[in-house]
Steps between C-alpha positions, in 0.01 A plus 500: 500500500546872528675464842724228354608729210582784743690250717706396201579865407605567856712178525684590178565840634622363834737254335635785284547731793660258730688319224357157574278247333268360770184315396140596602492204738830598666385862543164391643678258746795715604377859473117527459394239760759626746372867473131430463414190699780358723390729784219529749331770296471480125556772241204368302224254553574159359145449403387133467842368473663270762711803597199661674416371853114516517513420873684823593348843510787738414318782666489295830871404441587870461321598814665223695183310582643166369857380487714515188514180298804277481760497231429137445137566404612767263750263333235230467257744321789613276586136410133429413483812279806394306360156456169623372669737252713222363230227489162658450333710230553879535194670648416787733612314806865481390535755220401863561255645254411157352144384492340286761427140406135598572441705183188662659696640798533875545879448520510377142585727211645498155361157438579340159469156342839542325761265621761764609860381540548511870800371686624493857688827465184692419354403830806626690516813290134572574580519865792736436301723265207519741720657758575791264145644469478868602188549706320830504181642656191337343638149571651456154865415432732570203753271345768675290746314278771774545804318629628780723163552667496136571851496644417801721183318630727210593706727720183603668416131582804494724414810690129381554636172647718704735203708617288187551762332709573797713150636541286253703169672450535551122286256298633322207350385165516846346778477240308669226392789716857523635630508133286808437640679800854391429511602137353840583773540769778348290443745212450809718809688416441753785489253786651156391849437653676211333732456800202470732185387303278500811572869576195732461291193427191439706246308291306362803165584641308385812245223492183488724646233723812716572722331249682638200447446123638644182288775364384497145681761274292706259553400141595848395794520731634174387466579133644855540810355671540249213436778241781713635739206527427387140437841334507388139309177531151369447448185700230235484375340820281197558233624746331235719397379846534154651291410804170335573399616167758552221466819299667561164497861358754410240807669337491878550741742335649765723603818308774606744615817322127619498453397862808701596394798295257681731745473795775649294273788393389558859869517613582746208212747567464470878830343632555192701375632835229282657570214262320242727183703494508529126549127450193438723274692255586358159315173411237530778185543273452122472651168605765285332256263360314773307831643386590156344174513317639788297715246307821679568603709804630840439412866582131437484520245777654775729189709513459677843196441710240781501618631161209369280248758586736774369539312173144379443294770652705814420531586869742794558718395785593727794863584564638590842884488528474536877375146529793280427305172448241655267782671313676175440174340375441808282845480351482125455176534303666754265803281440296192427307694238824625348631140500190379328530770236865412452594844374674739738436797264134479618606589852601854383196524266261424792670766704463762224139411439428522882655850515291623199186361652573650840576835349173489317310415822663771713442769232125467557350837606151390450309441830348190354857360463425384140861441410563300816199274417637461139827360642313267743289368221810445285689319770215253556535387137586123477544466125642680196153638381404654832837659549526664158142626535596656839797669337270638231299680765807629680677633199216759434593692809881434510801699413695178424325386184812358333607307815149355542498396139829323551345321799204384294734377231713310748207312655329436173820335360533271804417130490151454654629285781740761612257796509333410843848474666615831356181689598528352853861615521384846399250497779776426752723768363208746516437418866864602574468836301166570661652439844787744423274778388 
């Protein structure tokens, strides 16, 4: 039913945009079927419906090992599908996302004993909506109810059909994966050319047999493009997977302003150079499935890979501005921390504290480097109590008593959840100060 609801939202938007009033059946017959199935290669598998030809291997057809089927056979399968939709109960074989008649099948989901009001339109709408899923790495897809996103995805259908028709070795049945690539490209303000949508767009990768396929797009890149296109919105998506086994993650809120925030901070403090590399770091700590388990996706889901040791174990990172890749990672870690803290004033505070600690360390004239060790001990603190105890030790031999007292007050007044992030940010800033000196 979710796909049918999305299909209805899309069709209403389509009728509004093109100033028409076509029905779900008419759109399915004249638009959807023509784009998706009235060709030798499909945009999407037709599952167990009569539209699918079980006797033909699409991989063999793509590679030219068997001849293309006839138009007459396709028309016959289309007629059988329409007849079944109009005369038989809606199930998974003719309605996308509906349960199988075998309630124990792995393709059944959302089973209920309620007699839901279903009609013929719902079946056609389920096909339309199923073509609007945005596939990302991890095998999951997202269905948004935003009308403009759905209309933009429709434009991508036409381009995918063009590629399939003109690229003999490109396999079909990848509409959701294509949608992920297309929406990332469509919302990329730097590269998208409305006059030539295919310019600077290469979503394909090589297969083992020498063919081509659409590569999966990382979920972070898709969501960041959406976040910058709809800057003041929070959207909810239905997250799912339909295949040999159906998977339902559920409805997940996407806090687009919060998703956008770390990127904006990075551009503010470090500029827009090497944007692609920066985008490849955010959101790499775990996969999309685990991100969905957070309940809502915002800044916390964009945690960079390799960062956790600095946060949990109090490890002081190394800083080397001569290594560009490591510098980008280093800066990305800092910015993610600042975004989690959601308080830009703490950026300067962390810098000030790092300078005080560095001055304390380098003022050490004792051969045993007592002051240096005091700073090291302080920086390995992972909670409020350890940090303030470390400051108490340092203040005894420091000339910056008032400043250190202010630091202790600042940390002590912080919410407990924010303290580990702020202490980690101080460690990063100290690494920079220490490198300078």
